[in-house]
N, C-alpha and C positions, 0 to 999 in steps of 0.2 A: 482570449486564449481559447475558449471552448465555444465553438459555434454550434448552433442547433441545426445546421444544414445537413449534417450526416447523422443518421439515426443509429447510435450505438446500441439501442435498446430494441432493435427490430427483431432479433431472434430470441425466442423464449424457449426455455427447456422444460422438462416435465415438472420441475419444482417452481414454475412461474418465476423464474429468474432470467436476467439477461445472460446471453452467451456472447461475451465480448470476443472480438477477433482483432488480430494485429491490424492496425490502421484505423480502427474505430476511434471516434472521439470519446475520451474518457468521461464517464458521467461526473457531473459537478459534485463536490463534497459540500456539506453544510453541517459540520459536526463540531462539538465542543472538545477541546483538548483537556488534558489533566488538570490544567490551571483555570478552566472555565472559559477560555478564549474560544470564540467562534472561528473556526478554520474553514476556508474555501480552497478548492484546488487552484482557482484563479489567483490566489495569493502568491503562488509559485510560478506564475507566468515567466517565461525565459529561463526557467531552471528545469533540470531533469527531476522526476519524482519517483522514488521507490516506495510504492504503496503496498504495504504487506498487511494481510489479514491473518489473524491468529485466534485460536479457539478461546483461551481463558487466561486471565492474569494469574500469576503465582502458581503455574503448573510447570513441571520440569522442561518440557520441550519449548514452551513459550518463554520461559526465563532464559533458557540457553539462547534462543533465537534473538531476544531482545538484548541480552548482554553481548552477543556477537556483533550486532549492529552498533552498540555502544562502543565496544572495544576497537572496532575497525572503522571508526568515523574518519580517521585521518587517511585511511586507504581509499575511501570513497570521496573524500574532499576534492581531489583534482577533476572529478567528473561533474562538478557543480550540481550534485544530486542531493536532494532533500529526502530523508527517510521519514515516513509517516506510518505508524502502526495503527491498525484498527481492529477492535473487537466489539462484541455486543455488550461487554461489561459496562458498568456505570462510570461516570466521570470520576466519582469518589474512589472507586476500585482502582482506576488508572492512576489517580493521584498517589495513592498508597504504594502501588507497584512501581511507578516511576521513581518515587522518592527512595524506596527501599533499594532499588537497583542503580540509583543515581544515573538515570537515563538522560541522554543529551539530545533527544529528538521527541517530538509530540506523539502522544498516544491519543487517538480519537475514539470517543464513545459513541457507539451506534446502538443504543438500547432499543430503538424502534425497528432496527434491522433493515431499514429502507436502503441505505447505501450498500450494506453488505449484499443484499439481494440484487441491487442494481449492477453489481460487479460480478454476480454469479458465484459468490463465495459463501452463501448460506448453506449450512449442512443441516438437513433434516428439520428445517425451520427453527432451529434452536441457537446453534453456535456458528461462528465463522469458521470455515475450513481454512486450513493453512495454504494460502495462495499469495502470490506476489505479482504485481503489475508494474512494469517500467513505463513511465509516461514521459514523452519528450517535451521539450520547452513549448511546443505548440498545442499541447494537450492531447496528443494522439498516443494510443496504446502501442508500444513498440515491442514489448516482451510480455509474455504471460507464463508464469511458473505455476502449474497446476498440482505439481508434486514437489513438495519442499522438505528437504532434510535439514533441520535447524543446525546441525554440526558444520555443514559445508555451504550453506546458503549464501553467506556474504561473499565467499569466493565465486560462486556462480553469478552473483549480481555484479561484482567487479569485472569479471570476464565479459558478461553481456554488455555492460557499459563501455568497455574497451572496444568491443566489436561495433557497437551502435554509433559510437563517436569517432570511429576510424575515418580519416580523411578519404580513403579509397571508397568507403561505403557511401559517403556523403558527397562525393564528387559529381 
């Protein structure tokens, strides 16, 4: 799914992070989810992935965003899209947050900040900034949301997936 032929990490910004562009190969993931399972992006080959980065477990905006993804899972189901949340919080923090909110998708822990940095989502070397990447079934970045409003974000994702999967666009 993810070839090394195209360098998604070629452009570096002032924070020594990748600046991904539409069409770049998405950097591979190798992170533990809230249950301790090691998750790779290639695990979702053949599916769309909604990879969202968020600042911190158990904060108001992050809770709203996670709950909206949970509550709108049926709306995203027809798009064959897997939602994955990422923050720099620990696996244990994710486990508590996911259990408390009864989340129905993986939360990935990136305490080393390596993946968050590779996606250009690290804010001031501390927390993940709120960003979302839609990755196609071939591992290519197809949409980047750099400014996310947790209240309406799932609607934006559904609209983007509708457009991206439109037969006219893919003809």
